[in-house]
TIVO-2410 file (N, C-alpha, C; in nm, 3 decimals):
# residues 96
REC num residu      c1      c2      c3 atome chaine
REC   1      X   0.074  -0.142   0.017     N      A
REC   1      X   0.012  -0.010   0.026    CA      A
REC   1      X   0.093   0.135   0.011     C      A
REC   2      X   0.067   0.235  -0.087     N      A
REC   2      X   0.143   0.333  -0.100    CA      A
REC   2      X   0.081   0.448   0.003     C      A
REC   3      X   0.162   0.492   0.094     N      A
REC   3      X   0.102   0.610   0.196    CA      A
REC   3      X   0.196   0.733   0.155     C      A
REC   4      X   0.145   0.806   0.123     N      A
REC   4      X   0.242   0.952   0.123    CA      A
REC   4      X   0.239   1.020   0.188     C      A
REC   5      X   0.357   1.066   0.265     N      A
REC   5      X   0.420   1.142   0.345    CA      A
REC   5      X   0.477   1.226   0.345     C      A
REC   6      X   0.515   1.295   0.421     N      A
REC   6      X   0.601   1.439   0.396    CA      A
REC   6      X   0.702   1.405   0.332     C      A
REC   7      X   0.777   1.290   0.338     N      A
REC   7      X   0.914   1.282   0.270    CA      A
REC   7      X   0.943   1.198   0.152     C      A
REC   8      X   0.797   1.115   0.109     N      A
REC   8      X   0.798   1.069  -0.007    CA      A
REC   8      X   0.691   1.149  -0.099     C      A
REC   9      X   0.657   1.267  -0.085     N      A
REC   9      X   0.568   1.365  -0.185    CA      A
REC   9      X   0.594   1.359  -0.271     C      A
REC  10      X   0.731   1.318  -0.380     N      A
REC  10      X   0.746   1.302  -0.492    CA      A
REC  10      X   0.668   1.185  -0.556     C      A
REC  11      X   0.603   1.088  -0.493     N      A
REC  11      X   0.573   0.988  -0.561    CA      A
REC  11      X   0.421   1.021  -0.626     C      A
REC  12      X   0.344   1.136  -0.595     N      A
REC  12      X   0.280   1.210  -0.621    CA      A
REC  12      X   0.249   1.233  -0.781     C      A
REC  13      X   0.344   1.276  -0.812     N      A
REC  13      X   0.386   1.271  -0.976    CA      A
REC  13      X   0.332   1.181  -1.078     C      A
REC  14      X   0.310   1.061  -0.984     N      A
REC  14      X   0.257   0.931  -1.067    CA      A
REC  14      X   0.115   0.902  -1.095     C      A
REC  15      X   0.052   1.012  -0.997     N      A
REC  15      X  -0.093   1.013  -1.031    CA      A
REC  15      X  -0.128   1.080  -1.167     C      A
REC  16      X  -0.066   1.195  -1.169     N      A
REC  16      X  -0.077   1.291  -1.297    CA      A
REC  16      X  -0.109   1.233  -1.407     C      A
REC  17      X  -0.197   1.289  -1.509     N      A
REC  17      X  -0.154   1.245  -1.641    CA      A
REC  17      X  -0.161   1.365  -1.760     C      A
REC  18      X  -0.161   1.482  -1.666     N      A
REC  18      X  -0.157   1.640  -1.745    CA      A
REC  18      X  -0.041   1.707  -1.675     C      A
REC  19      X  -0.027   1.823  -1.769     N      A
REC  19      X   0.078   1.918  -1.678    CA      A
REC  19      X  -0.016   1.996  -1.604     C      A
REC  20      X   0.058   2.031  -1.492     N      A
REC  20      X  -0.034   2.132  -1.394    CA      A
REC  20      X   0.088   2.250  -1.382     C      A
REC  21      X   0.020   2.385  -1.372     N      A
REC  21      X   0.104   2.513  -1.333    CA      A
REC  21      X   0.159   2.471  -1.199     C      A
REC  22      X   0.310   2.521  -1.178     N      A
REC  22      X   0.400   2.479  -1.097    CA      A
REC  22      X   0.344   2.533  -0.977     C      A
REC  23      X   0.254   2.623  -0.949     N      A
REC  23      X   0.259   2.688  -0.816    CA      A
REC  23      X   0.107   2.596  -0.779     C      A
REC  24      X   0.024   2.560  -0.874     N      A
REC  24      X  -0.083   2.472  -0.835    CA      A
REC  24      X  -0.070   2.372  -0.804     C      A
REC  25      X   0.033   2.303  -0.862     N      A
REC  25      X   0.057   2.163  -0.817    CA      A
REC  25      X   0.137   2.160  -0.679     C      A
REC  26      X   0.221   2.228  -0.678     N      A
REC  26      X   0.335   2.260  -0.524    CA      A
REC  26      X   0.190   2.325  -0.403     C      A
REC  27      X   0.100   2.385  -0.456     N      A
REC  27      X   0.014   2.412  -0.371    CA      A
REC  27      X  -0.096   2.295  -0.303     C      A
REC  28      X  -0.103   2.201  -0.441     N      A
REC  28      X  -0.178   2.084  -0.372    CA      A
REC  28      X  -0.093   1.979  -0.325     C      A
REC  29      X   0.023   1.982  -0.328     N      A
REC  29      X   0.107   1.874  -0.268    CA      A
REC  29      X   0.116   1.973  -0.101     C      A
REC  30      X   0.105   2.052  -0.085     N      A
REC  30      X   0.136   2.129   0.046    CA      A
REC  30      X  -0.006   2.118   0.116     C      A
REC  31      X  -0.105   2.098   0.041     N      A
REC  31      X  -0.237   2.117   0.122    CA      A
REC  31      X  -0.257   1.952   0.154     C      A
REC  32      X  -0.211   1.861   0.085     N      A
REC  32      X  -0.260   1.717   0.125    CA      A
REC  32      X  -0.157   1.675   0.231     C      A
REC  33      X  -0.055   1.715   0.231     N      A
REC  33      X   0.040   1.677   0.354    CA      A
REC  33      X  -0.026   1.703   0.475     C      A
REC  34      X  -0.120   1.789   0.484     N      A
REC  34      X  -0.177   1.820   0.611    CA      A
REC  34      X  -0.300   1.743   0.638     C      A
REC  35      X  -0.310   1.653   0.564     N      A
REC  35      X  -0.439   1.576   0.589    CA      A
REC  35      X  -0.381   1.457   0.646     C      A
REC  36      X  -0.514   1.385   0.729     N      A
REC  36      X  -0.464   1.251   0.803    CA      A
REC  36      X  -0.416   1.167   0.700     C      A
REC  37      X  -0.359   1.072   0.726     N      A
REC  37      X  -0.278   0.975   0.648    CA      A
REC  37      X  -0.410   0.837   0.600     C      A
REC  38      X  -0.513   0.852   0.661     N      A
REC  38      X  -0.586   0.772   0.618    CA      A
REC  38      X  -0.698   0.842   0.489     C      A
REC  39      X  -0.689   0.956   0.520     N      A
REC  39      X  -0.752   1.001   0.418    CA      A
REC  39      X  -0.694   1.075   0.271     C      A
REC  40      X  -0.564   1.127   0.288     N      A
REC  40      X  -0.476   1.179   0.210    CA      A
REC  40      X  -0.455   1.094   0.055     C      A
REC  41      X  -0.439   0.964   0.057     N      A
REC  41      X  -0.443   0.903  -0.081    CA      A
REC  41      X  -0.558   0.920  -0.155     C      A
REC  42      X  -0.660   0.846  -0.102     N      A
REC  42      X  -0.798   0.876  -0.187    CA      A
REC  42      X  -0.827   1.024  -0.223     C      A
REC  43      X  -0.807   1.104  -0.109     N      A
REC  43      X  -0.855   1.219  -0.164    CA      A
REC  43      X  -0.758   1.292  -0.277     C      A
REC  44      X  -0.625   1.283  -0.260     N      A
REC  44      X  -0.560   1.320  -0.357    CA      A
REC  44      X  -0.581   1.254  -0.479     C      A
REC  45      X  -0.634   1.120  -0.491     N      A
REC  45      X  -0.626   1.081  -0.632    CA      A
REC  45      X  -0.760   1.133  -0.687     C      A
REC  46      X  -0.849   1.183  -0.590     N      A
REC  46      X  -0.996   1.229  -0.657    CA      A
REC  46      X  -0.994   1.362  -0.708     C      A
REC  47      X  -0.880   1.464  -0.608     N      A
REC  47      X  -0.883   1.579  -0.651    CA      A
REC  47      X  -0.801   1.577  -0.796     C      A
REC  48      X  -0.689   1.517  -0.797     N      A
REC  48      X  -0.627   1.517  -0.931    CA      A
REC  48      X  -0.713   1.465  -1.071     C      A
REC  49      X  -0.779   1.362  -1.036     N      A
REC  49      X  -0.874   1.324  -1.135    CA      A
REC  49      X  -0.964   1.443  -1.186     C      A
REC  50      X  -1.063   1.495  -1.053     N      A
REC  50      X  -1.109   1.602  -1.113    CA      A
REC  50      X  -1.076   1.741  -1.183     C      A
REC  51      X  -0.945   1.763  -1.103     N      A
REC  51      X  -0.872   1.902  -1.146    CA      A
REC  51      X  -0.843   1.838  -1.298     C      A
REC  52      X  -0.803   1.759  -1.335     N      A
REC  52      X  -0.758   1.746  -1.485    CA      A
REC  52      X  -0.867   1.714  -1.600     C      A
REC  53      X  -0.975   1.666  -1.533     N      A
REC  53      X  -1.120   1.669  -1.577    CA      A
REC  53      X  -1.154   1.814  -1.615     C      A
REC  54      X  -1.148   1.907  -1.500     N      A
REC  54      X  -1.191   2.042  -1.510    CA      A
REC  54      X  -1.104   2.103  -1.619     C      A
REC  55      X  -0.968   2.088  -1.611     N      A
REC  55      X  -0.880   2.147  -1.737    CA      A
REC  55      X  -0.930   2.099  -1.878     C      A
REC  56      X  -0.956   1.958  -1.905     N      A
REC  56      X  -0.999   1.902  -2.003    CA      A
REC  56      X  -1.153   1.966  -2.048     C      A
REC  57      X  -1.219   2.001  -1.955     N      A
REC  57      X  -1.369   2.052  -2.018    CA      A
REC  57      X  -1.381   2.196  -2.055     C      A
REC  58      X  -1.192   2.255  -2.015     N      A
REC  58      X  -1.185   2.420  -2.041    CA      A
REC  58      X  -1.120   2.407  -2.154     C      A
REC  59      X  -1.090   2.289  -2.240     N      A
REC  59      X  -0.983   2.270  -2.361    CA      A
REC  59      X  -0.867   2.314  -2.347     C      A
REC  60      X  -0.807   2.280  -2.200     N      A
REC  60      X  -0.702   2.329  -2.166    CA      A
REC  60      X  -0.595   2.200  -2.147     C      A
REC  61      X  -0.486   2.219  -2.191     N      A
REC  61      X  -0.378   2.098  -2.155    CA      A
REC  61      X  -0.287   2.088  -2.025     C      A
REC  62      X  -0.334   2.248  -1.971     N      A
REC  62      X  -0.236   2.253  -1.845    CA      A
REC  62      X  -0.376   2.276  -1.716     C      A
REC  63      X  -0.347   2.227  -1.602     N      A
REC  63      X  -0.444   2.253  -1.500    CA      A
REC  63      X  -0.415   2.368  -1.428     C      A
REC  64      X  -0.496   2.431  -1.384     N      A
REC  64      X  -0.463   2.585  -1.325    CA      A
REC  64      X  -0.590   2.603  -1.225     C      A
REC  65      X  -0.525   2.694  -1.123     N      A
REC  65      X  -0.587   2.690  -0.990    CA      A
REC  65      X  -0.739   2.704  -0.984     C      A
REC  66      X  -0.819   2.764  -1.087     N      A
REC  66      X  -0.955   2.702  -1.092    CA      A
REC  66      X  -1.005   2.589  -1.139     C      A
REC  67      X  -0.908   2.530  -1.159     N      A
REC  67      X  -0.952   2.367  -1.190    CA      A
REC  67      X  -0.934   2.302  -1.018     C      A
REC  68      X  -0.833   2.361  -0.948     N      A
REC  68      X  -0.825   2.284  -0.846    CA      A
REC  68      X  -0.904   2.332  -0.759     C      A
REC  69      X  -0.938   2.442  -0.741     N      A
REC  69      X  -1.024   2.469  -0.633    CA      A
REC  69      X  -1.156   2.429  -0.623     C      A
REC  70      X  -1.221   2.401  -0.788     N      A
REC  70      X  -1.353   2.333  -0.808    CA      A
REC  70      X  -1.318   2.198  -0.752     C      A
REC  71      X  -1.222   2.149  -0.803     N      A
REC  71      X  -1.201   1.993  -0.762    CA      A
REC  71      X  -1.231   1.961  -0.612     C      A
REC  72      X  -1.146   2.054  -0.545     N      A
REC  72      X  -1.129   2.055  -0.409    CA      A
REC  72      X  -1.261   2.082  -0.337     C      A
REC  73      X  -1.334   2.164  -0.380     N      A
REC  73      X  -1.469   2.185  -0.314    CA      A
REC  73      X  -1.558   2.064  -0.315     C      A
REC  74      X  -1.531   2.004  -0.445     N      A
REC  74      X  -1.645   1.862  -0.454    CA      A
REC  74      X  -1.568   1.783  -0.418     C      A
REC  75      X  -1.471   1.707  -0.388     N      A
REC  75      X  -1.378   1.578  -0.364    CA      A
REC  75      X  -1.317   1.604  -0.218     C      A
REC  76      X  -1.269   1.701  -0.187     N      A
REC  76      X  -1.222   1.711  -0.046    CA      A
REC  76      X  -1.326   1.658   0.074     C      A
REC  77      X  -1.288   1.563   0.156     N      A
REC  77      X  -1.395   1.540   0.261    CA      A
REC  77      X  -1.385   1.652   0.353     C      A
REC  78      X  -1.533   1.685   0.382     N      A
REC  78      X  -1.579   1.776   0.432    CA      A
REC  78      X  -1.519   1.845   0.607     C      A
REC  79      X  -1.460   1.683   0.677     N      A
REC  79      X  -1.383   1.679   0.776    CA      A
REC  79      X  -1.264   1.773   0.763     C      A
REC  80      X  -1.213   1.735   0.650     N      A
REC  80      X  -1.039   1.818   0.618    CA      A
REC  80      X  -1.074   1.954   0.510     C      A
REC  81      X  -1.212   1.979   0.477     N      A
REC  81      X  -1.188   2.056   0.378    CA      A
REC  81      X  -1.128   2.220   0.416     C      A
REC  82      X  -1.143   2.250   0.550     N      A
REC  82      X  -1.117   2.378   0.577    CA      A
REC  82      X  -0.971   2.392   0.623     C      A
REC  83      X  -0.883   2.292   0.636     N      A
REC  83      X  -0.753   2.280   0.671    CA      A
REC  83      X  -0.686   2.274   0.529     C      A
REC  84      X  -0.770   2.209   0.423     N      A
REC  84      X  -0.703   2.183   0.312    CA      A
REC  84      X  -0.707   2.351   0.205     C      A
REC  85      X  -0.827   2.414   0.238     N      A
REC  85      X  -0.818   2.560   0.177    CA      A
REC  85      X  -0.734   2.643   0.255     C      A
REC  86      X  -0.738   2.616   0.376     N      A
REC  86      X  -0.647   2.721   0.454    CA      A
REC  86      X  -0.479   2.684   0.399     C      A
REC  87      X  -0.448   2.576   0.366     N      A
REC  87      X  -0.314   2.541   0.328    CA      A
REC  87      X  -0.284   2.591   0.150     C      A
REC  88      X  -0.392   2.595   0.084     N      A
REC  88      X  -0.385   2.646  -0.033    CA      A
REC  88      X  -0.385   2.801  -0.005     C      A
REC  89      X  -0.460   2.878   0.054     N      A
REC  89      X  -0.457   3.000   0.049    CA      A
REC  89      X  -0.301   3.021   0.094     C      A
REC  90      X  -0.262   2.938   0.169     N      A
REC  90      X  -0.100   2.997   0.217    CA      A
REC  90      X  -0.016   2.963   0.142     C      A
REC  91      X  -0.023   2.866   0.015     N      A
REC  91      X   0.059   2.883  -0.070    CA      A
REC  91      X   0.028   2.981  -0.195     C      A
REC  92      X  -0.062   3.068  -0.163     N      A
REC  92      X  -0.118   3.154  -0.281    CA      A
REC  92      X  -0.222   3.142  -0.365     C      A
REC  93      X  -0.299   3.030  -0.325     N      A
REC  93      X  -0.401   3.012  -0.449    CA      A
REC  93      X  -0.518   3.058  -0.394     C      A
REC  94      X  -0.593   3.152  -0.470     N      A
REC  94      X  -0.711   3.206  -0.418    CA      A
REC  94      X  -0.842   3.116  -0.423     C      A
REC  95      X  -0.858   3.108  -0.332     N      A
REC  95      X  -0.979   2.985  -0.294    CA      A
REC  95      X  -1.123   3.061  -0.291     C      A
REC  96      X  -1.156   3.171  -0.256     N      A
REC  96      X  -1.267   3.251  -0.257    CA      A
REC  96      X  -1.296   3.326  -0.359     C      A
***
């Protein structure tokens, strides 16, 4: 079983199938490291898939902040949504 911790965060790159703006990808990595381990992997997979689908729906080859925010609002478990959005804001992503 793959457990994404702070030390092996680079393994998350394997879940991507599209290009992401650097700051957006970095913000996502920062946000998920604060999630409980038992939530992290599933939430990450769902957020990545939904973000990339949002980008494709815009006919874009690059995932941008609005794609991530929309996906996070839908896919992040309510129990950790507040901390996720706080982390995204700390990383410079406009959530509201």
